[in-house]
C-alpha positions in Angstrom: 192.0 82.2 102.7 189.2 83.8 104.1 187.1 83.0 101.0 188.0 79.1 100.9 186.8 76.3 103.5 187.2 72.4 103.3 184.0 71.7 105.3 184.3 68.2 107.0 180.6 67.9 108.6 177.2 69.8 107.1 176.7 73.0 108.8 173.6 73.2 107.2 171.4 70.6 108.3 168.7 72.6 109.5 167.9 73.9 106.0 165.6 70.4 105.6 163.3 71.7 108.0 162.3 74.3 105.0 161.3 70.9 102.6 157.3 71.1 102.8 155.7 68.4 104.0 152.9 69.3 101.5 153.8 69.1 98.0 155.3 72.5 96.5 156.8 73.9 93.6 157.3 73.0 89.6 160.9 72.1 88.4 161.8 71.7 84.8 164.1 69.3 83.9 165.0 70.0 80.2 167.1 67.8 77.5 167.0 64.6 75.4 167.7 64.2 71.5 165.8 62.0 69.2 167.8 59.1 70.4 168.4 59.5 74.1 166.0 60.4 76.9 167.2 57.9 79.7 168.8 60.5 81.7 165.9 62.9 81.6 163.4 60.4 83.1 165.8 58.9 85.5 166.4 62.4 86.8 162.7 63.1 86.9 162.2 59.8 88.5 164.5 60.9 91.2 163.2 64.0 92.3 159.6 63.2 92.3 160.7 60.0 94.6 163.0 62.0 97.2 161.3 65.9 97.1 158.0 66.9 98.1 158.1 68.8 94.5 154.2 69.7 93.0 155.1 69.0 89.1 158.5 67.9 87.5 158.3 68.6 84.2 160.1 67.4 81.4 160.9 69.3 78.5 161.7 67.3 75.3 162.3 67.9 71.6 159.2 66.9 69.6 161.5 63.9 67.9 160.5 62.3 70.9 157.2 62.2 69.7 156.1 58.3 69.9 158.8 57.2 71.7 157.8 57.9 74.8 153.8 57.7 76.4 151.8 60.9 75.8 152.0 62.3 79.6 150.6 65.6 81.2 153.8 66.7 82.5 155.8 65.8 79.1 155.8 68.8 76.8 157.2 68.7 73.4 159.0 71.4 71.5 160.4 71.9 68.2 163.3 70.0 66.9 166.0 70.2 64.2 166.3 67.6 61.8 168.9 66.0 63.8 166.7 65.5 66.5 167.6 68.3 69.4 165.9 71.4 70.4 165.4 73.7 67.6 165.3 77.9 68.2 161.5 78.2 68.9 159.9 80.6 71.2 158.0 77.3 72.4 161.3 76.5 73.9 162.6 79.9 75.7 159.2 79.7 77.2 159.4 76.5 78.8 162.3 78.0 80.6 160.0 80.4 82.5 157.3 77.7 83.6 158.9 75.9 86.3 160.5 77.8 89.5 164.0 75.9 88.5 165.3 74.6 85.5 167.5 71.9 85.2 169.4 71.4 82.2 170.4 68.1 82.1 172.1 67.8 78.5 171.8 64.6 75.7 171.7 67.7 73.6 174.0 66.6 71.1 176.6 68.8 68.8 175.0 71.0 66.7 174.8 75.1 66.5 171.7 75.5 66.1 170.8 73.7 69.6 173.4 76.0 70.8 171.8 79.0 70.0 168.7 77.5 71.1 169.3 76.5 74.1 172.0 79.9 74.7 169.1 82.5 73.6 166.6 80.7 76.3 169.0 80.7 79.4 170.6 83.7 78.5 167.8 86.0 79.8 165.7 83.7 82.1 164.4 84.8 84.8 164.2 81.5 86.6 167.2 79.7 88.5 168.7 77.2 86.0 171.9 74.9 86.4 173.6 73.4 83.4 175.0 70.6 83.7 176.7 67.3 81.6 177.0 68.4 77.9 174.9 71.7 78.3 178.4 73.2 79.3 180.2 72.0 76.0 177.3 73.2 73.8 177.0 76.7 75.3 180.2 77.2 75.7 180.3 77.4 72.2 177.6 80.2 72.2 178.8 83.6 73.1 178.8 82.9 76.8 180.0 86.1 78.0 176.3 87.4 77.0 174.8 84.5 79.4 177.4 84.3 81.9 176.1 87.6 82.8 172.7 86.0 84.2 172.9 85.7 88.3 170.4 83.1 87.8 172.5 80.8 86.5 174.4 77.8 88.2 177.1 75.8 85.8 178.3 72.3 87.4 181.2 71.1 85.0 184.3 69.4 85.3 187.6 71.2 84.8 188.5 70.2 81.7 184.7 71.9 80.7 186.0 75.5 82.9 188.7 75.4 81.1 186.7 75.6 77.7 184.5 78.3 79.0 187.3 80.1 80.9 189.1 80.2 77.3 185.6 81.1 75.3 185.5 84.7 77.5 189.0 85.2 77.6 189.2 84.7 81.1 193.1 85.9 82.3 193.3 82.8 84.6 194.1 79.5 83.4 192.6 76.1 85.1 194.5 73.2 85.0 194.3 69.6 85.8 197.8 69.7 88.1 196.6 72.7 90.2 196.6 72.2 93.9 193.2 72.6 95.6 194.1 76.0 96.8 195.0 76.9 93.5 191.4 75.7 91.8 189.7 77.7 94.7 191.6 81.1 93.8 190.6 80.8 90.4 186.9 79.9 91.4 186.9 83.2 94.0 188.0 85.1 91.3 185.9 83.9 88.5 182.5 84.0 90.8 183.6 88.0 91.5 184.1 88.7 87.9 180.8 86.7 86.8 177.3 86.3 89.2 177.2 82.4 88.5 177.3 79.5 90.5 179.9 76.9 89.9 180.0 73.4 90.9 182.8 71.4 89.9 184.9 68.6 91.2 188.8 68.7 91.4 191.4 66.0 93.5 188.4 64.2 95.2 186.9 67.3 96.3 183.9 68.9 95.1 184.1 72.4 95.0 180.8 74.9 95.3 181.8 78.4 94.7 179.5 81.8 94.2 180.0 85.5 95.2 183.9 84.7 95.8 182.8 82.3 98.2 184.1 78.9 97.3 183.8 76.0 99.7 184.9 72.3 99.0 183.4 68.8 100.2 184.9 65.5 100.4 183.6 63.4 97.4 183.2 60.4 99.8 181.3 62.4 102.0 178.6 62.8 99.2 177.9 59.2 98.9 179.0 59.5 95.0 181.9 58.2 92.3 183.5 60.2 90.4 181.6 58.9 87.8 178.4 59.5 89.7 179.0 62.8 89.8 177.7 62.9 86.2 174.9 60.8 86.8 172.4 63.8 87.1 171.7 62.6 90.8 174.1 64.9 92.7 172.5 67.5 90.2 169.1 66.8 91.0 170.3 66.8 95.1 171.4 70.5 94.9 168.5 71.7 92.6 166.1 70.3 95.2 167.6 72.2 98.0 168.3 75.3 96.2 164.2 75.0 95.1 163.4 75.1 99.0 166.0 77.9 100.3 166.3 80.2 97.5 168.8 82.9 97.8 171.3 80.6 99.8 172.6 78.8 96.9 176.3 78.2 98.6 174.4 76.8 102.2 171.9 74.8 100.1 174.3 72.9 97.8 177.0 72.3 100.4 174.1 71.2 102.3 172.7 68.9 99.4 176.2 67.0 99.1 176.2 65.2 102.4 174.6 61.8 102.1 
């Protein structure tokens, strides 16, 4: 299959030369709720320590005010009574400030927050990676609309992709029992129908798909465990490489996977 390739060694090592020596670019990390913010802070620290990002912004619900110190790179936007993001122009605007958005999750499962984030994502002109529980939440909120935004990248489990595919009545079904080749073929066809980028994990392989092209990298080569796939660190690496290699999603994402 011409569209699918298993990669054993990093063929995109040269992309690291595009990472500037001086700090450059702005990243917005979006997520959290009134009772959870550790992942957001941890991923922000990882990005600041591993990439020369000029500014790493944390966009958090204002239910966390008082629980976190006042910092110049913290932006608090309106929250629901339950402590997660409410619908607001401030949230929509927050998606347009940085060069890249990482929606890291911990959003809590409520319909108001789902609508709020889906509304912000739908028309955003900035590259945005959705991962962890943000994928579940947005799968419940008219995904056929925001899936047409070519700036969206989805890092999700096979189970989360199953849910997303059902929500848009996609005719092909992903199964846990499917072979790697079968999954690759479905991702190939899905990314020809929708302009988003996809990153998922199946049978010990991390798959990256975009515009009908699918690449697979053995999880062991990434230095992450299956659990580590969801810690936010791998998502941060993918965002970091794409931040400095725009318009090269497949190459930058695959390159980011190699430890």
